[in-house]
VONU-491328 format. One line per 3 residues: their letters; for each residue y, z, x of N, C-alpha, C, O. Coordinates in nm, 3 decimals. Each point is the difference from the previous one (the first is absolute). Example, Ala and Ser with C-alpha at 12.3 -4.5 7.8 and 13.67 -1.06 7.14 Angstrom:
# residues 2
AS) -0.569:0.780:1.319:0.119:0.000:-0.089:0.120:0.000:0.090:-0.002:0.066:0.104 ~ 0.107:-0.138:-0.139:0.119:0.006:0.082:0.109:0.073:-0.077:0.111:0.017:0.051
# end
This chain:
# residues 172
XXX) -0.109:0.001:0.089:0.129:0.003:-0.093:0.111:0.001:0.090:0.015:0.078:0.094 ~ 0.057:-0.163:-0.127:0.135:-0.021:0.075:0.082:0.133:-0.021:-0.025:0.062:-0.104 ~ 0.122:-0.010:0.190:0.121:0.083:-0.019:0.049:-0.021:-0.115:0.004:0.092:-0.081
XXX) 0.047:-0.224:0.050:0.078:-0.039:-0.109:-0.086:0.021:-0.129:0.044:0.067:-0.094 ~ -0.150:-0.116:0.093:-0.095:0.055:-0.124:-0.019:0.132:-0.031:0.001:0.047:-0.114 ~ -0.021:0.024:0.233:-0.006:0.144:-0.013:0.119:0.081:-0.073:-0.012:0.087:-0.086
XXX) 0.122:-0.136:0.139:0.139:0.035:-0.037:0.026:-0.031:-0.140:0.075:0.077:-0.058 ~ -0.118:-0.165:0.000:-0.005:-0.062:-0.139:-0.100:0.075:-0.072:0.043:0.037:-0.109 ~ -0.151:-0.005:0.130:-0.093:0.096:-0.070:0.053:0.121:-0.006:0.002:0.053:-0.111
XXX) 0.049:0.013:0.215:0.061:0.132:-0.010:0.132:-0.013:-0.091:0.016:0.104:-0.065 ~ 0.075:-0.191:0.043:0.088:-0.033:-0.082:-0.043:0.023:-0.142:0.054:0.078:-0.078 ~ -0.158:-0.155:0.051:-0.056:-0.025:-0.119:-0.065:0.142:-0.071:0.012:0.042:-0.115
XXX) -0.065:-0.002:0.197:-0.087:0.152:-0.024:0.113:0.092:-0.033:-0.003:0.070:-0.101 ~ 0.123:-0.069:0.205:0.073:0.120:-0.042:0.105:-0.033:-0.114:0.088:0.083:-0.025 ~ -0.094:-0.195:-0.038:0.085:-0.030:-0.111:-0.099:-0.003:-0.130:0.041:-0.042:-0.108
XXX) -0.154:0.083:0.123:-0.091:0.020:-0.121:-0.061:-0.120:-0.036:-0.057:-0.010:-0.109 ~ 0.063:-0.087:0.193:-0.058:-0.129:-0.078:-0.132:-0.025:0.043:-0.040:-0.116:0.000 ~ -0.040:0.215:0.039:-0.144:-0.020:0.050:-0.084:0.103:-0.067:0.044:0.111:-0.031
XXX) -0.184:-0.155:0.007:-0.081:0.103:-0.050:-0.100:0.041:0.098:-0.012:-0.065:0.104 ~ -0.059:0.164:-0.126:-0.076:0.069:0.122:-0.154:-0.002:-0.064:-0.035:0.051:-0.106 ~ -0.043:-0.122:0.199:-0.157:-0.016:-0.050:-0.083:0.091:0.109:-0.009:-0.030:0.119
XXX) -0.049:0.145:-0.180:-0.070:0.046:0.100:-0.137:0.012:-0.014:-0.044:0.011:-0.114 ~ -0.041:-0.010:0.219:-0.144:0.006:-0.043:-0.072:0.121:0.091:0.063:0.102:0.028 ~ -0.189:-0.121:0.012:-0.094:0.101:0.067:0.059:0.058:0.092:-0.014:0.122:0.014
XXX) 0.095:-0.197:0.075:0.030:0.038:0.137:0.104:0.106:-0.007:0.014:0.096:0.076 ~ 0.061:-0.132:-0.184:0.143:0.096:-0.022:-0.050:0.142:0.022:0.051:0.062:0.093 ~ -0.142:-0.003:-0.164:-0.020:0.128:-0.033:-0.052:0.062:0.123:0.043:0.116:0.008
XXX) -0.120:-0.149:0.095:-0.068:0.051:0.108:0.074:0.103:0.068:-0.048:0.105:0.043 ~ 0.180:-0.148:-0.034:0.087:0.091:0.085:0.012:0.148:-0.067:0.033:0.094:0.072 ~ -0.059:-0.077:-0.200:0.043:0.116:-0.095:-0.126:0.087:0.006:-0.109:-0.038:0.044
XXX) 0.137:0.162:-0.093:-0.102:0.095:-0.008:-0.021:0.061:-0.140:0.089:-0.001:-0.084 ~ -0.207:0.053:0.063:-0.034:0.043:-0.135:0.077:0.160:-0.003:0.081:0.043:0.083 ~ -0.125:0.013:-0.184:0.083:0.145:-0.036:-0.068:0.116:0.082:0.034:0.118:-0.005
XXX) -0.145:-0.177:0.090:-0.094:0.086:0.099:0.082:-0.033:0.149:-0.008:0.078:0.095 ~ 0.059:-0.159:-0.091:0.062:-0.086:0.139:-0.101:-0.060:0.066:0.000:0.007:0.123 ~ -0.104:-0.077:-0.191:-0.122:-0.100:0.032:0.094:-0.128:-0.026:0.080:-0.009:-0.093
XXX) -0.108:-0.096:0.199:0.055:-0.116:-0.027:-0.078:-0.070:-0.132:-0.113:0.023:-0.044 ~ 0.195:-0.097:0.007:-0.064:-0.064:-0.142:-0.099:-0.102:0.075:0.010:-0.048:0.113 ~ -0.125:0.028:-0.226:-0.081:-0.064:0.045:-0.009:-0.167:-0.015:0.073:-0.036:-0.093
XXX) -0.133:-0.057:0.148:0.002:-0.145:-0.011:-0.088:-0.009:-0.128:-0.054:0.092:-0.061 ~ 0.052:-0.208:0.040:-0.082:-0.015:-0.162:-0.151:0.021:0.032:-0.074:0.055:-0.082 ~ 0.035:-0.093:0.188:-0.149:0.015:0.033:-0.036:0.105:0.029:-0.121:0.021:-0.011
XXX) 0.223:0.105:0.064:-0.051:0.111:0.019:0.024:0.086:-0.138:-0.084:0.083:-0.034 ~ 0.184:-0.104:-0.032:0.009:0.040:-0.149:-0.143:-0.031:-0.075:-0.038:0.083:-0.083 ~ -0.030:-0.181:0.104:-0.105:-0.025:-0.070:-0.103:0.084:0.050:-0.077:0.059:-0.076
XXX) 0.069:-0.048:0.213:-0.113:0.081:0.033:0.010:0.164:-0.043:-0.095:0.074:-0.025 ~ 0.232:-0.040:0.024:0.037:0.158:-0.038:-0.062:-0.019:-0.162:-0.088:0.075:-0.043 ~ 0.128:-0.152:-0.014:-0.052:-0.029:-0.179:-0.134:0.020:0.009:-0.057:0.084:-0.071
XXX) -0.014:-0.170:0.170:-0.163:0.021:-0.043:-0.053:0.100:0.067:-0.115:0.030:-0.034 ~ 0.180:0.051:0.151:-0.062:0.120:0.013:0.040:0.129:-0.092:-0.069:0.101:0.015 ~ 0.171:-0.099:-0.105:0.021:0.050:-0.096:-0.072:-0.012:-0.114:-0.002:0.093:-0.081
XXX) -0.060:-0.199:0.060:-0.091:-0.039:-0.117:-0.151:0.033:0.072:-0.095:0.017:-0.076 ~ 0.080:-0.011:0.191:-0.158:0.039:0.050:-0.052:-0.119:-0.009:-0.118:-0.009:-0.031 ~ 0.201:-0.116:0.057:-0.072:-0.146:0.023:-0.007:-0.011:0.164:0.062:0.068:0.082
XXX) -0.157:-0.176:-0.060:-0.024:-0.023:0.160:0.116:-0.053:0.054:0.025:-0.114:-0.039 ~ 0.067:0.170:0.128:0.084:-0.076:0.060:-0.026:-0.122:0.093:0.088:-0.072:0.048 ~ -0.189:0.063:-0.034:-0.025:-0.132:0.083:-0.043:-0.123:-0.130:-0.038:-0.115:0.023
XXX) 0.050:0.155:-0.108:-0.030:-0.124:-0.143:0.132:-0.050:-0.007:0.097:0.076:-0.006 ~ -0.085:-0.215:0.006:0.130:-0.068:-0.001:0.045:-0.003:-0.154:-0.074:-0.027:-0.094 ~ 0.210:0.061:0.087:0.053:0.011:-0.130:0.142:-0.016:0.032:0.044:0.047:0.105
XXX) 0.043:-0.120:-0.202:0.134:-0.007:0.027:0.056:0.110:-0.104:-0.060:0.079:-0.073 ~ 0.219:-0.105:0.098:0.066:0.111:-0.095:-0.022:-0.020:-0.114:-0.021:0.094:-0.076 ~ 0.021:-0.224:0.032:-0.017:-0.035:-0.142:-0.165:0.022:-0.052:-0.025:0.015:-0.120
XXX) -0.064:-0.016:0.204:-0.127:0.032:-0.051:-0.034:0.133:-0.027:-0.075:0.038:-0.090 ~ 0.157:0.062:0.208:-0.026:0.151:-0.045:0.088:0.038:-0.109:-0.035:0.099:-0.065 ~ 0.155:-0.164:0.029:0.059:0.013:-0.102:-0.049:0.001:-0.147:0.015:0.086:-0.087
XXX) -0.094:-0.241:0.085:-0.086:-0.024:-0.096:-0.123:0.106:-0.019:-0.038:0.023:-0.115 ~ -0.013:0.029:0.202:-0.120:0.084:-0.006:0.045:0.147:-0.063:-0.067:0.062:-0.083 ~ 0.176:-0.024:0.132:0.076:0.123:-0.054:0.037:-0.021:-0.142:-0.005:0.102:-0.069
XXX) 0.044:-0.221:0.006:0.041:-0.036:-0.122:-0.117:0.044:-0.083:0.039:0.053:-0.103 ~ -0.168:-0.058:0.112:-0.113:0.016:-0.076:-0.031:0.143:-0.058:-0.055:0.012:-0.109 ~ 0.087:0.077:0.174:-0.007:0.156:-0.023:0.108:0.092:0.049:0.058:-0.013:0.108
XXX) -0.033:0.123:-0.214:0.119:0.068:0.025:0.008:0.069:0.102:0.104:0.007:0.067 ~ -0.233:0.068:-0.033:-0.010:0.067:0.114:0.056:-0.082:0.138:0.078:0.057:0.077 ~ -0.117:-0.174:-0.056:0.036:-0.113:0.104:0.154:-0.012:-0.009:0.076:0.007:0.095
XXX) -0.047:-0.024:-0.206:0.173:-0.026:-0.004:0.052:0.150:0.034:0.090:0.007:0.083 ~ -0.132:0.097:-0.131:0.052:0.113:0.048:0.020:0.001:0.158:0.112:0.006:0.050 ~ -0.219:-0.012:0.018:-0.028:-0.004:0.142:0.108:-0.089:0.074:0.069:0.032:0.096
XXX) -0.072:-0.164:-0.171:0.093:-0.105:0.078:0.140:0.043:0.000:0.071:-0.005:0.099 ~ -0.026:0.059:-0.241:0.137:0.038:-0.002:0.045:0.123:0.103:0.098:0.010:0.073 ~ -0.199:0.069:-0.094:0.055:0.133:0.109:0.006:-0.059:0.150:0.094:0.030:0.074
XXX) -0.196:-0.114:-0.035:0.028:-0.049:0.125:0.116:-0.067:0.026:0.071:0.025:0.098 ~ -0.045:-0.119:-0.190:0.138:-0.094:-0.002:0.116:0.091:-0.012:0.096:-0.038:0.067 ~ -0.075:0.158:-0.140:0.100:0.093:0.002:0.011:0.058:0.111:0.110:-0.012:0.054
XXX) -0.206:0.086:0.012:-0.014:0.049:0.128:0.048:-0.089:0.115:0.072:0.045:0.089 ~ -0.115:-0.180:-0.093:0.018:-0.070:0.146:0.139:-0.105:-0.029:0.062:-0.050:0.094 ~ -0.030:0.030:-0.218:0.091:-0.120:-0.031:0.133:0.085:-0.063:0.099:-0.072:-0.015
XXX) -0.084:0.189:-0.018:0.131:0.033:-0.075:0.061:0.116:0.095:-0.064:0.056:0.088 ~ 0.184:-0.031:-0.118:0.063:0.098:0.091:0.007:-0.009:0.145:0.006:0.094:0.080 ~ -0.010:-0.263:-0.048:0.018:-0.027:0.133:0.125:0.006:0.073:0.108:-0.004:-0.060
XXX) -0.119:0.013:0.195:0.098:-0.011:0.097:0.040:-0.101:0.063:-0.063:-0.029:0.103 ~ 0.179:-0.057:-0.145:0.042:-0.109:0.093:0.033:0.031:0.116:0.061:0.104:0.023 ~ -0.105:-0.209:0.089:0.083:0.021:0.123:0.131:-0.049:0.004:0.044:-0.082:-0.081
XXX) 0.029:0.136:0.189:0.121:-0.068:0.026:0.046:-0.125:-0.033:0.100:-0.029:-0.065 ~ -0.210:-0.066:0.132:0.027:-0.127:-0.005:-0.011:-0.068:-0.136:0.080:-0.085:-0.039 ~ -0.216:0.142:-0.050:0.008:-0.031:-0.136:0.121:0.015:-0.071:0.050:-0.090:-0.067
XXX) 0.005:0.218:0.083:0.110:0.008:-0.101:0.126:-0.068:0.075:0.099:-0.014:-0.073 ~ -0.086:-0.030:0.203:0.103:-0.114:0.020:-0.012:-0.127:-0.070:0.094:-0.059:-0.053 ~ -0.214:0.021:0.055:-0.026:-0.113:-0.046:0.001:-0.006:-0.163:0.022:-0.109:-0.053
XXX) -0.044:0.211:-0.017:0.017:-0.005:-0.112:0.132:0.022:-0.089:0.017:-0.034:-0.117 ~ 0.071:0.099:0.200:0.144:0.055:-0.012:0.084:-0.132:-0.007:0.107:0.005:-0.060 ~ -0.147:-0.122:0.119:0.084:-0.116:0.002:0.030:-0.018:-0.170:-0.053:0.071:-0.086
XXX) 0.140:-0.169:0.060:0.061:-0.041:-0.128:-0.102:-0.107:-0.054:0.043:-0.115:-0.005 ~ -0.165:0.135:-0.035:-0.093:-0.079:-0.072:0.044:-0.037:-0.151:0.037:0.080:-0.087 ~ -0.047:-0.188:0.079:0.024:-0.051:-0.157:-0.103:0.065:-0.092:0.023:0.048:-0.111
XXX) -0.160:-0.055:0.185:-0.123:0.087:-0.077:-0.098:-0.010:0.106:-0.010:-0.069:0.101 ~ -0.062:0.161:-0.156:-0.124:0.049:0.132:-0.123:-0.037:-0.077:-0.003:0.019:-0.121 ~ -0.106:-0.074:0.188:-0.122:-0.026:-0.037:-0.110:0.077:0.085:0.004:0.006:0.123
XXX) -0.078:0.038:-0.181:-0.105:0.082:0.110:-0.149:-0.035:-0.069:-0.017:0.016:-0.121 ~ -0.085:-0.064:0.206:-0.147:0.006:-0.054:-0.065:0.115:0.031:-0.121:0.005:-0.020 ~ 0.190:0.107:0.075:-0.075:0.131:0.051:0.008:0.078:-0.138:0.072:-0.039:-0.092
XXX) -0.146:0.142:0.086:-0.016:0.116:-0.091:0.066:0.105:0.023:0.051:0.064:-0.092 ~ -0.038:-0.027:0.224:0.099:0.120:0.050:0.129:0.010:-0.050:0.045:-0.103:-0.050 ~ 0.028:0.205:0.052:0.139:0.029:-0.033:0.074:0.000:0.130:0.094:0.080:0.000
XXX) -0.107:-0.134:0.090:0.083:0.003:0.137:0.139:-0.054:-0.028:0.104:0.048:0.044 ~ -0.113:-0.150:-0.118:0.167:-0.074:-0.029:0.066:0.104:-0.116:0.119:0.027:0.010 ~ -0.187:0.022:-0.103:0.065:0.093:-0.076:0.051:0.110:0.082:0.116:0.036:-0.018
XXX) -0.189:0.024:0.108:0.049:0.130:0.065:0.099:-0.026:0.103:0.070:0.095:0.036 ~ -0.050:-0.231:0.027:0.088:-0.047:0.075:0.154:-0.014:-0.046:0.092:-0.016:0.080 ~ -0.079:0.022:-0.195:0.117:-0.030:-0.083:0.016:0.116:-0.093:-0.095:0.065:-0.043
XXX) 0.235:-0.040:0.013:0.013:0.097:-0.100:-0.054:-0.049:-0.125:-0.005:-0.122:-0.013 ~ -0.036:0.195:-0.080:-0.079:-0.042:-0.144:0.156:-0.067:-0.075:-0.014:-0.092:-0.080 ~ 0.119:0.128:0.103:0.131:-0.063:-0.070:0.005:-0.137:0.035:0.065:-0.074:-0.072
XXX) -0.122:0.029:0.168:0.038:-0.127:0.057:-0.088:-0.114:-0.047:0.045:-0.114:-0.011 ~ -0.195:0.150:-0.021:-0.092:-0.096:-0.048:-0.045:0.022:-0.154:0.023:0.101:-0.067 ~ -0.080:-0.197:0.034:-0.057:-0.004:-0.148:-0.152:-0.071:0.048:-0.015:-0.113:0.045
XXX) -0.099:0.221:-0.072:-0.120:-0.035:0.003:-0.050:-0.093:-0.108:0.021:0.028:-0.118 ~ -0.083:-0.134:0.152:-0.060:-0.086:-0.086:-0.154:-0.042:0.036:-0.024:-0.055:0.108 ~ -0.069:0.080:-0.194:-0.145:0.002:0.004:-0.033:-0.106:-0.099:0.069:-0.035:-0.096
XXX) -0.190:-0.014:0.135:-0.091:-0.107:-0.103:-0.018:0.054:-0.122:-0.021:-0.080:-0.091 ~ 0.024:0.222:0.059:-0.028:0.044:-0.134:0.124:0.031:-0.074:-0.004:0.053:-0.111 ~ 0.113:-0.085:0.167:0.113:0.053:-0.082:0.021:-0.088:-0.135:-0.032:-0.119:-0.003
XXX) 0.080:0.177:-0.092:0.011:-0.052:-0.152:0.103:-0.087:0.021:-0.038:-0.114:-0.023 ~ 0.173:0.120:0.064:0.092:-0.061:0.010:0.081:0.017:0.139:-0.012:0.103:0.066 ~ 0.092:-0.205:-0.028:0.068:-0.001:0.115:0.148:-0.031:-0.044:0.036:-0.114:-0.031
XXX) 0.039:0.212:0.031:0.145:-0.027:0.018:0.059:0.042:0.110:-0.002:0.122:0.014 ~ 0.062:-0.192:0.083:0.063:0.026:0.115:0.099:0.087:-0.026:0.073:-0.017:-0.098 ~ -0.055:0.121:0.181:0.105:0.106:0.009:0.090:-0.032:0.080:-0.027:-0.012:0.120
XXX) 0.163:-0.011:-0.172:0.108:-0.029:0.108:0.020:0.110:0.108:-0.010:0.121:-0.019 ~ 0.042:-0.189:0.149:0.024:0.100:0.101:-0.156:0.053:0.062:-0.010:0.079:0.094 ~ -0.101:-0.139:-0.164:-0.109:0.060:0.065:-0.076:-0.130:0.060:0.009:-0.111:-0.051
XXX) -0.102:0.146:0.188:-0.063:-0.113:0.023:-0.138:0.005:-0.051:-0.076:0.095:0.021 ~ 0.044:-0.208:-0.093:-0.174:-0.022:-0.055:-0.078:0.017:0.116:0.015:-0.082:0.091 ~ -0.100:0.178:-0.079:-0.133:0.003:0.087:-0.128:-0.032:-0.095:-0.041:0.082:-0.082
XXX) -0.010:-0.193:0.100:-0.095:-0.059:-0.061:-0.134:0.051:0.052:-0.024:-0.039:0.114 ~ -0.061:0.111:-0.164:-0.128:0.042:0.028:-0.135:-0.107:-0.032:-0.083:0.031:-0.085 ~ 0.073:-0.133:0.147:-0.065:-0.128:-0.044:-0.150:0.043:-0.048:-0.050:-0.060:-0.096
XXX) -0.020:0.159:0.161:-0.136:-0.003:-0.053:-0.005:0.155:-0.036:-0.113:0.049:0.005 ~ 0.219:0.036:-0.040:-0.014:0.126:-0.058:0.049:0.112:0.097:0.066:-0.029:0.100 ~ -0.093:0.132:-0.125:0.072:0.121:0.064:-0.084:0.139:-0.013:-0.032:0.062:-0.101
XXX) 0.012:-0.037:0.223:-0.099:0.148:0.000:0.039:0.112:-0.086:-0.076:0.086:-0.046 ~ 0.229:-0.096:0.024:0.051:0.132:-0.066:-0.020:-0.043:-0.161:0.039:0.075:-0.090 ~ -0.087:-0.166:0.071:-0.021:-0.045:-0.152:-0.147:0.035:-0.052:-0.093:-0.081:-0.005
XXX) 0.087:0.206:-0.031:-0.148:0.042:-0.025:-0.084:-0.102:-0.114:-0.116:-0.034:0.023 ~ 0.174:-0.001:-0.121:-0.053:-0.080:-0.103:-0.059:-0.155:0.056:-0.101:-0.061:-0.035 ~ 0.200:0.025:0.129:-0.055:-0.135:0.051:0.018:-0.032:0.136:0.095:-0.065:0.045
XXX) -0.206:0.120:0.028:0.017:0.041:0.130:0.004:-0.147:0.093:0.092:-0.013:0.081 ~ -0.179:-0.080:-0.093:-0.024:-0.119:0.066:0.012:-0.119:-0.079:-0.058:-0.013:-0.108 ~ 0.121:-0.064:0.153:-0.020:-0.147:-0.071:-0.010:-0.104:0.102:0.093:-0.076:0.028
XXX) -0.206:0.074:0.027:-0.041:-0.073:0.142:-0.050:-0.150:-0.028:0.032:-0.090:0.078 ~ -0.107:0.065:-0.185:-0.039:-0.116:-0.016:0.098:-0.097:-0.081:0.086:0.049:-0.072 ~ -0.098:-0.184:0.084:0.064:-0.090:-0.098:-0.009:0.002:-0.126:0.092:-0.039:-0.072
XXX) -0.217:0.091:0.020:-0.013:0.023:-0.144:0.086:0.126:-0.048:0.065:-0.005:-0.104 ~ -0.069:0.113:0.181:0.071:0.085:-0.044:0.133:0.014:0.011:0.061:0.077:-0.075 ~ -0.003:-0.147:0.166:0.127:-0.034:0.000:0.071:-0.089:-0.122:0.110:0.018:-0.051
XXX) -0.209:-0.117:0.023:0.040:-0.117:-0.114:-0.012:0.107:-0.118:0.080:-0.022:-0.091 ~ -0.156:0.122:0.075:-0.039:0.064:-0.114:0.121:0.104:-0.030:0.043:0.023:-0.113 ~ -0.004:0.023:0.207:0.123:0.083:0.003:0.120:-0.054:-0.060:0.019:-0.122:0.006
XXX) 0.072:0.205:-0.068:0.112:-0.060:-0.071:0.102:0.006:0.095:0.077:0.095:0.015 ~ -0.078:-0.219:0.063:0.105:-0.010:0.139:0.114:-0.099:-0.069:-0.025:-0.106:-0.057 ~ 0.138:0.158:0.075:0.128:-0.072:-0.043:0.103:0.013:0.110:0.108:0.055:-0.020
X) -0.146:-0.111:0.145:0.091:0.010:0.114:0.126:-0.131:-0.022:0.090:-0.015:0.083
# end
């Protein structure tokens, strides 16, 4: 990237003309409520399988594990408790706070954790999830879109598969 292009990018972001899209790598610098680094997706799957008493060596995706848990209330409870423990009340790093504190037009995240929420004052963001009934943007707040769901939402924890996202009432 040229210096001129970088300067233009900085200008656009600082004027509030850019959106921020965060994926799996963004959360890795943060810690959970017990000061443990946040897990990668594959590590989270392993933690869930262990909590459910499944073999750690058996291949499964996050979507597979979520679907497995959907079948029984006791599995759902185990999954919810683990996600609340690992992915809520997170502690963002200074770099994460710096990135997210820019003047973004909106923020999109594929992550389930609350790093972005915890990096900004609640008065500055509007949390939007796939299961929200309606979305009316609030003036003066940056929309934060949880594209697959949010660990803090106990009723609808994971929206990982295409079908589940399609079935949700998404009005972005």
